[in-house]
C-alpha positions as CSV (number, residue, x, y, z in Angstrom):
1,M,0.0,0.0,0.0
2,R,1.6,3.3,-1.2
3,E,0.5,5.3,1.9
4,L,2.5,3.0,4.2
5,E,5.7,3.2,2.2
6,Y,8.6,5.5,3.3
7,P,8.7,8.5,3.2
8,Y,5.3,8.8,5.0
9,K,2.9,11.6,4.5
10,N,1.5,12.1,7.9
11,E,-1.4,14.2,6.8
12,E,-2.4,11.7,4.2
13,L,-2.2,8.8,6.7
14,I,-4.4,10.6,9.2
15,L,-7.0,11.6,6.6
16,K,-7.2,8.2,5.1
17,K,-6.7,6.0,8.2
18,K,-10.2,4.5,8.2
19,K,-10.0,3.7,4.5
20,I,-6.5,2.2,4.8
21,K,-7.6,0.1,7.8
22,R,-10.7,-1.2,6.0
23,E,-8.6,-2.2,2.9
24,L,-6.0,-3.9,5.0
25,L,-8.6,-5.9,6.9
26,E,-10.2,-7.0,3.6
27,K,-6.9,-8.1,1.9
28,T,-5.5,-10.2,4.7
29,E,-6.9,-13.6,5.3
30,S,-5.4,-14.4,8.7
31,F,-3.7,-12.2,11.3
32,L,-1.4,-12.6,14.3
33,N,-3.6,-11.2,17.2
34,I,-1.9,-9.2,19.9
35,K,-2.9,-7.0,22.8
36,V,-1.1,-3.7,23.2
37,A,-1.4,-1.5,26.2
38,I,-0.4,2.1,25.7
39,L,0.3,3.9,29.0
40,A,0.5,7.5,28.0
41,G,1.4,10.9,29.5
42,S,-0.5,12.6,26.7
43,I,-3.4,12.1,24.3
44,V,-2.5,9.1,22.0
45,N,-5.6,8.4,19.9
46,E,-3.9,9.3,16.6
47,L,-0.8,7.4,17.6
48,K,-2.9,4.3,18.3
49,D,-4.7,4.6,15.0
50,L,-1.4,4.9,13.0
51,L,0.2,2.1,15.0
52,E,-2.9,-0.1,14.2
53,I,-2.6,0.4,10.4
54,F,1.1,-0.2,10.3
55,L,0.7,-3.4,12.3
56,L,-2.2,-4.5,10.0
57,N,0.1,-3.9,7.1
58,Y,2.4,-6.6,8.5
59,G,-0.4,-9.0,9.3
60,I,-0.8,-8.1,12.9
61,K,-4.2,-7.3,14.3
62,A,-4.0,-5.4,17.6
63,E,-6.4,-4.9,20.4
64,F,-5.6,-1.8,22.4
65,Y,-5.8,-0.7,26.0
66,L,-5.3,3.1,26.4
67,S,-4.6,4.6,29.8
68,E,-6.5,7.7,30.8
69,Y,-4.8,11.0,30.1
70,N,-1.5,11.2,32.1
71,R,-2.2,8.1,34.2
72,Y,0.6,6.0,32.8
73,Y,2.5,5.8,36.1
74,E,-0.6,5.0,38.2
75,D,-1.7,2.3,35.7
76,A,1.7,0.7,35.8
77,V,2.6,0.7,39.4
78,F,-0.8,0.4,41.3
79,E,-3.3,-2.3,41.1
80,N,-5.4,-1.8,38.0
81,E,-7.9,-4.6,37.4
82,S,-8.8,-3.6,33.9
83,L,-5.2,-3.5,32.7
84,K,-4.5,-6.8,34.5
85,S,-7.6,-8.5,32.9
86,F,-6.6,-7.0,29.5
87,N,-3.3,-9.0,29.8
88,P,-1.3,-7.2,27.2
89,D,1.4,-8.8,25.1
90,I,3.2,-5.5,24.7
91,V,3.2,-2.4,27.0
92,Y,4.2,0.8,25.3
93,V,5.0,3.7,27.7
94,F,4.5,6.9,25.8
95,T,5.8,10.0,27.6
96,S,7.5,13.2,26.8
97,S,9.5,15.9,28.5
98,R,6.3,17.3,29.9
99,N,6.0,14.2,32.1
100,I,9.3,15.0,33.9
101,I,8.3,16.0,37.4
102,H,11.7,17.1,38.7
103,D,12.7,20.3,37.1
104,F,15.8,22.4,37.5
105,D,17.4,25.4,35.9
106,L,20.9,26.4,34.9
107,S,21.7,27.6,38.4
108,T,21.0,24.2,40.0
109,N,24.2,22.6,41.2
110,V,25.4,19.3,39.6
111,S,24.8,17.2,42.7
112,E,21.1,18.3,42.9
113,I,20.7,17.7,39.2
114,D,22.1,14.2,39.6
115,N,19.7,13.5,42.5
116,K,16.7,14.7,40.5
117,L,17.7,12.6,37.4
118,E,18.2,9.6,39.6
119,E,14.6,10.1,41.1
120,E,13.2,10.3,37.5
121,Y,15.1,7.2,36.5
122,K,13.8,5.3,39.5
123,K,10.2,6.3,38.6
124,Y,10.6,4.8,35.1
125,L,12.3,1.7,36.5
126,S,9.2,1.2,38.7
127,I,7.0,1.3,35.7
């Protein structure tokens, strides 16, 4: 499918995602079924839609679990019955610099920066 060949035209993919998905579902006879949990620090609906069509292009049909907005940490480290019962094959933690909770500026000393970075690192390790 031309739209799924590099270089990608993001606007075209987003505009035609339903049509592309429908065509991919019709042309493939059997799929590898997987479950993907996306634990996100931002809104990921378009990411999920694009990931879905790229996986379909490779014969992989995904069922998705999406965390609530900015609940990636809570979903990962605290008891979450819906995520547990979903039983994902793959967990995709999607965050950005906006999800960093320990901020500092250029006047912060190196030792304090190291401590804050270590705290952030430990947060992601717990996920």
